[in-house]
C-alpha positions as CSV (number, residue, x, y, z in Angstrom):
1,M,20.1,-18.4,-9.2
2,E,17.8,-15.9,-10.8
3,W,15.9,-13.6,-8.4
4,Q,12.4,-12.7,-9.3
5,L,9.8,-10.2,-8.1
6,E,6.2,-10.2,-9.3
7,I,4.5,-6.8,-9.0
8,T,0.8,-6.5,-9.4
9,S,-1.2,-3.3,-9.3
10,T,-4.2,-3.2,-6.9
11,A,-7.1,-0.7,-7.2
12,E,-8.8,-1.2,-3.8
13,P,-6.8,-0.3,-1.9
14,A,-4.5,1.6,-4.3
15,G,-1.1,0.0,-4.3
16,L,0.8,-3.0,-5.2
17,R,0.9,-6.7,-4.4
18,L,4.5,-8.0,-4.2
19,A,5.5,-11.7,-4.5
20,G,9.0,-13.2,-4.7
21,E,12.2,-11.6,-3.6
22,I,13.4,-8.0,-3.3
23,D,17.1,-7.5,-3.5
24,M,19.6,-5.3,-5.4
25,A,18.6,-7.1,-8.7
26,T,14.9,-6.4,-8.3
27,V,15.0,-3.0,-6.6
28,P,14.9,-1.0,-9.9
29,A,11.7,-2.7,-10.9
30,L,10.2,-1.9,-7.5
31,E,11.3,1.7,-7.7
32,L,9.7,2.0,-11.1
33,A,6.5,0.5,-10.0
34,L,6.3,2.8,-6.9
35,E,7.1,6.0,-8.9
36,P,3.5,6.8,-10.1
37,F,2.2,6.6,-6.5
38,L,4.5,9.3,-5.3
39,D,2.6,11.9,-7.3
40,A,-0.9,10.3,-7.1
41,G,-1.9,12.1,-3.9
42,G,-3.1,9.2,-1.8
43,D,-1.9,6.6,0.7
44,V,-0.2,3.5,-0.8
45,V,-0.8,0.0,0.3
46,L,1.8,-2.7,-0.3
47,N,0.4,-6.2,0.1
48,L,3.5,-8.4,1.0
49,V,1.7,-11.7,1.3
50,G,3.8,-13.3,-1.4
51,L,7.1,-11.7,-0.5
52,T,9.6,-14.4,0.6
53,F,12.7,-12.3,1.0
54,I,13.8,-8.6,1.3
55,D,17.3,-7.3,1.8
56,V,18.5,-3.9,3.1
57,A,18.4,-2.4,-0.4
58,G,14.7,-3.3,-0.7
59,M,14.0,-2.0,2.8
60,R,15.7,1.3,1.9
61,V,13.3,1.7,-1.1
62,L,10.3,1.1,1.2
63,A,11.7,3.5,3.8
64,D,12.4,6.2,1.2
65,T,8.9,5.8,-0.3
66,A,7.4,6.1,3.2
67,S,9.4,9.2,3.9
68,Q,8.4,10.9,0.6
69,L,4.8,10.1,1.1
70,R,4.9,11.4,4.7
71,L,6.2,14.7,3.5
72,A,3.0,15.0,1.5
73,G,0.9,14.1,4.5
74,L,0.3,10.6,3.2
75,R,1.5,7.2,4.3
76,L,2.8,3.9,3.0
77,R,1.0,0.9,4.6
78,L,2.5,-2.6,4.5
79,V,0.0,-5.4,4.9
80,Q,0.5,-9.1,5.4
81,A,4.2,-8.6,6.1
82,S,6.1,-11.8,7.0
83,S,8.0,-12.1,10.2
84,H,11.2,-11.7,8.1
85,V,10.1,-8.3,6.9
86,R,9.0,-7.2,10.4
87,M,12.3,-8.5,11.8
88,V,14.5,-6.7,9.2
89,S,12.6,-3.4,9.6
90,G,12.9,-3.7,13.4
91,L,16.7,-4.3,13.2
92,L,17.1,-1.3,10.9
93,G,14.9,0.8,13.2
94,W,12.4,1.5,10.4
95,D,9.4,-0.5,11.7
96,R,7.6,2.6,13.0
97,L,8.3,4.5,9.7
98,L,6.8,1.5,7.8
99,G,3.9,1.0,10.3
100,L,5.1,-2.3,11.5
101,A,4.8,-3.3,15.1
102,R,7.6,-5.0,16.9
103,T,5.8,-8.3,17.2
104,Y,8.5,-10.7,16.0
105,A,10.2,-13.2,18.3
């Protein structure tokens, strides 16, 4: 099975819309897409409405990005995160770092 991740830039708000699956195979594409935002000097919004799966490798990329932005006084905002994303971030203890409330069942 081939894993796919569709990454689309968004202008308002500045960030990315992600659809598909983030795993070890698609992490390099996500890292490459996030790289310009680390030096851009603004908050970054990731719209996860189309994200169907994320593994620990993908969550680590999001947590690392959030940490790097936080050092610059900025933040990473995840919007329209599925219950799967919220659950995985909560299990890893990264839900607060990623701005996700513990609202999963």
